[in-house]
Every structure is written in structure tokens, then in C-alpha cells.
C-alpha positions in Angstrom: 122.3 84.6 195.5 119.0 85.3 197.4 118.7 88.9 198.7 118.4 89.5 202.5 114.8 89.7 203.6 113.6 92.6 205.8 113.6 90.3 208.8 117.2 89.3 208.1 118.3 92.9 207.6 116.8 93.7 211.0 118.3 90.6 212.6 121.8 91.2 211.3 121.8 95.0 211.6 124.8 95.1 213.9 126.8 93.2 211.3 125.6 95.3 208.5 126.7 98.5 210.3 130.3 97.3 210.3 132.0 98.7 207.2 134.2 95.6 207.1 131.1 93.4 206.8 128.2 95.4 205.5 125.4 94.0 203.4 127.8 92.3 201.0 129.5 90.4 203.9 126.1 89.4 205.3 125.1 88.1 201.9 128.3 86.0 201.8 127.4 84.5 205.2 123.9 83.7 204.0 125.3 81.9 200.9 128.0 80.0 202.8 127.9 76.3 203.6 130.0 75.2 206.5 130.5 71.6 207.9 131.0 71.4 211.7 132.6 68.2 212.9 131.5 67.5 216.4 128.5 68.9 218.3 130.2 68.7 221.7 132.2 71.2 223.8 133.8 73.0 220.9 131.1 72.4 218.3 128.4 73.9 220.6 129.6 77.5 220.6 130.7 77.2 217.0 127.2 76.1 215.9 125.4 78.7 218.1 127.5 81.7 216.9 127.5 80.7 213.2 123.7 80.2 213.3 123.3 83.6 215.1 125.6 85.2 212.5 123.3 84.1 209.6 125.4 81.2 208.1 123.1 79.9 205.4 123.7 76.2 205.6 125.4 74.3 208.5 126.3 70.7 208.4 126.7 68.8 211.7 128.7 65.5 211.8 128.4 63.6 215.1 127.4 60.0 216.0 127.0 60.5 219.8 124.0 61.0 222.0 123.5 63.7 224.6 124.4 62.6 228.2 124.1 64.4 231.5 127.9 64.8 231.9 127.9 66.7 228.5 125.8 69.6 229.8 128.6 71.2 231.9 130.2 72.4 228.6 128.1 71.4 225.6 125.7 74.3 226.0 123.8 73.8 222.7 122.1 70.8 224.5 120.0 70.8 227.6 118.4 68.6 230.2 115.4 67.9 228.0 117.6 66.5 225.2 119.5 63.8 227.2 119.5 60.6 225.2 118.9 62.3 221.8 121.4 62.3 219.0 123.6 65.4 219.3 123.0 66.2 215.7 119.2 66.3 216.3 119.5 68.3 219.5 121.8 70.8 217.9 119.7 71.2 214.8 116.6 71.8 216.9 118.5 74.4 219.0 119.7 76.2 215.8 116.1 76.2 214.5 114.9 78.0 217.7 117.8 80.4 217.5 117.6 81.3 213.8 114.9 79.9 211.5 116.7 81.2 208.4 119.5 78.7 208.9 119.4 75.3 207.1 121.0 72.3 208.8 122.2 69.1 207.3 122.8 66.2 209.8 125.4 63.4 209.4 124.7 61.0 212.2 128.1 59.4 211.9 131.8 60.1 212.7 133.8 62.0 210.2 136.4 59.6 208.7 138.4 59.3 205.5 136.0 56.7 204.1 133.0 59.0 204.5 134.9 62.3 203.9 134.0 62.7 200.2 130.3 62.3 200.8 130.3 64.6 203.9 132.4 67.3 202.4 130.4 67.5 199.1 128.9 70.9 198.7 130.5 72.6 201.6 132.8 75.7 201.4 134.5 75.4 204.8 135.1 72.9 207.5 135.4 73.4 211.3 136.8 70.5 213.3 135.7 70.5 216.9 136.3 66.7 217.4 137.8 65.2 220.5 139.9 62.4 219.1 143.1 62.3 217.0 141.7 59.9 214.3 139.1 62.4 213.4 141.4 65.4 213.5 143.9 63.9 211.1 141.2 62.6 208.9 139.7 66.1 208.7 143.1 67.7 208.0 144.0 65.2 205.2 140.5 65.2 203.6 140.2 69.0 203.5 143.7 69.4 202.1 142.8 66.9 199.3 139.4 68.6 198.7 141.0 72.1 198.7 138.7 73.3 201.5 139.8 75.6 204.4 139.8 74.0 207.8 139.5 75.7 211.2 140.7 73.2 213.9 140.8 73.6 217.7 141.6 71.5 220.7 141.2 71.8 224.5 142.5 70.0 227.6 141.9 70.7 231.2 142.6 74.5 231.4 144.2 75.2 228.0 143.3 75.3 224.3 144.5 76.1 220.8 143.1 77.0 217.4 144.6 77.4 213.9 143.4 77.7 210.3 144.7 75.7 207.4 144.8 76.3 203.7 147.7 74.1 202.7 146.6 74.1 199.0 147.4 77.8 198.7 150.6 79.9 199.0 151.4 83.0 201.2 152.2 86.5 199.9 155.8 85.4 199.3 154.8 82.5 197.2 155.7 79.9 199.8 153.2 77.0 200.3 151.0 77.3 203.4 151.7 74.7 206.1 149.8 71.5 206.6 148.3 70.2 209.8 151.1 67.6 209.8 153.7 70.3 209.7 152.4 71.3 213.1 151.6 67.9 214.5 153.5 65.3 212.3 151.7 62.2 213.6 149.1 61.2 216.2 150.5 60.3 219.7 150.5 56.7 220.6 147.2 55.3 221.7 146.5 56.1 225.4 149.4 58.5 225.8 147.1 61.5 226.1 144.1 60.9 228.4 140.6 62.1 227.5 138.7 64.8 229.3 136.5 61.9 230.7 139.7 60.8 232.6 141.3 64.1 233.5 138.4 66.6 233.5 137.9 69.9 231.7 136.7 73.3 232.8 133.5 73.9 230.8 133.9 77.6 230.0 137.2 76.8 228.2 135.4 75.2 225.4 133.4 78.3 225.0 136.5 80.5 224.6 138.1 78.2 222.0 134.9 77.4 220.2 134.0 81.1 219.9 137.5 81.9 218.5 136.9 79.1 215.9 133.6 80.6 214.9 135.3 84.0 214.5 137.9 82.4 212.2 135.1 81.0 210.1 133.3 84.3 209.8 136.6 86.0 208.7 137.2 83.3 206.1 133.6 83.6 204.7 133.5 87.4 204.6 137.1 87.9 203.6 137.9 90.2 206.4 140.9 90.3 208.8 143.9 87.9 208.9 143.0 84.2 209.6 145.3 82.1 211.7 147.1 80.5 208.7 150.6 79.5 209.8 149.8 80.6 213.3 148.7 78.5 216.3 146.9 80.5 218.9 147.3 79.1 222.5 145.2 80.0 225.5 146.0 79.3 229.1 142.9 79.8 231.1 144.5 79.7 234.6 146.9 82.6 233.8 144.6 84.3 231.3 147.3 84.4 228.7 147.2 84.1 224.9 150.3 83.2 222.9 150.8 82.8 219.2 153.3 80.4 217.7 154.2 80.7 214.0 154.8 77.5 212.0 155.8 76.9 208.4 155.6 74.2 205.6 158.4 71.7 206.1 160.7 71.2 203.2 160.8 67.7 201.7 164.4 66.4 201.8 165.3 64.3 198.8 167.4 61.2 199.4 170.9 61.4 198.0 171.3 59.4 194.8 
């Protein structure tokens, strides 16, 4: 593991002063490799805060281009990057924010048929995608690969975030829940409209995306209690947070 340089020690001084993080925790952040799925509303604050925190290597998976309508919430991009690939725009923004961070770009959607290649070499995955196909692909692929997954979602004025480690057990020896224990199957096509159809308040993605980045920092450094088996819900209009616990569903064997 490469030691922190004098520039990095000065840059991350406020982290290092925290007993829970310290120099050892900052070293873990520097050595970490995290894949972020989606460089949009949720991915933007995730990428910014992980880069600022000194995450050593950040992968960015997205096949979309920056458009004017993105800029109301996708704050890693700007007017000068309209038309660019989001992966390129985000990587350039990260380089300006923190030159110590290495980025790896995947200019394609995350899917089950590309998962093995995209996940290779990463320690943690954060899913900030905006469609159910990608969310379920990320959940299934990370469970198979035994990689922790932080996943979030937003809609209009509310959002949610949870952390998944279904390949491990809790303190009582019970298997941690899967994504499909929380959401068994995707909704029928067209049942839930997209934000392009219903709208979304921009700052909401910042709230949920920042919570996702915090979950990732906790997982990498080993501090605190991640949202495993807990779904954190946020209602922006009433400014209320609520936590719902969920468990692994038991498989029922058919009677012989």
C-alpha cells in the first residue's frame, strides 16, 4: 500500500483528525477501488464526495451524454460539457477536484452480460442508475461476485438508500437479506413513470447521493453501522427520515 504523500496528508487532514478514521482509514480510502453505476443525479454527488474523500480508484459506468436538462440535478456536469459522454465529463471534473484519484471509464450500461468485466478488480459497487433493469442486474451480479452494494433511488420528492451484503451473515448467524427480499421483482414496464415524465426536485438527488457516498466511506474504512437490512427513506416535503428493517426471506420447500 502506497503511503500518503505530504500533499495528501494536508488535503485529508480533517479526516485524519477523526479517531474513527485516522491515517489508517485514509490509507484504506486511498487503496479502495469503487465502481459507480450511473453518472447522473445520484452518481454526481457520489463521485464528487468519494473523489474529495481520497478514494484511490473510481470506476464510472454510463453510456449517456450530458444534456441541458441534466444540469438541474447532475451537478458534476456543467454547461460546457453538454454533448459529452457523462463518463468523460465526470472523469474530467474528478481530475480537477482531486488529481490523486484514478478513474476508469466504462462507456456502456451496466448489465449482466458485461458485469463480470466491469466488476473485475473493484471492492465495492454503488448503484445510482435510473432504471429497474440495471438495478436488478447490479444486485444479482454483486451478490454472485461477493461485493458489497450501496443502492439508492429517487422519485419526485422522496428517496431511499440501503446497503447489501447478502453473501454474509449478521451477528446472530442469519443470512443478510438480498435486494429481492426487499423488492422481489421489477414492476411491469411503464407502471412507474420516469423523472422525465413526472419531474424531480434537483436537490433531492444530492441528499440521497451524499448518503450513498457516506455508506461507501463507512464500508471502506470499517466505521459505523452500514444500512444492511435497513432501508432509509427520505421525504423531502416533510423533511422526515424513516428506517424500515427487512430480513432474508426463508425458502419454503414444497411438500413431498
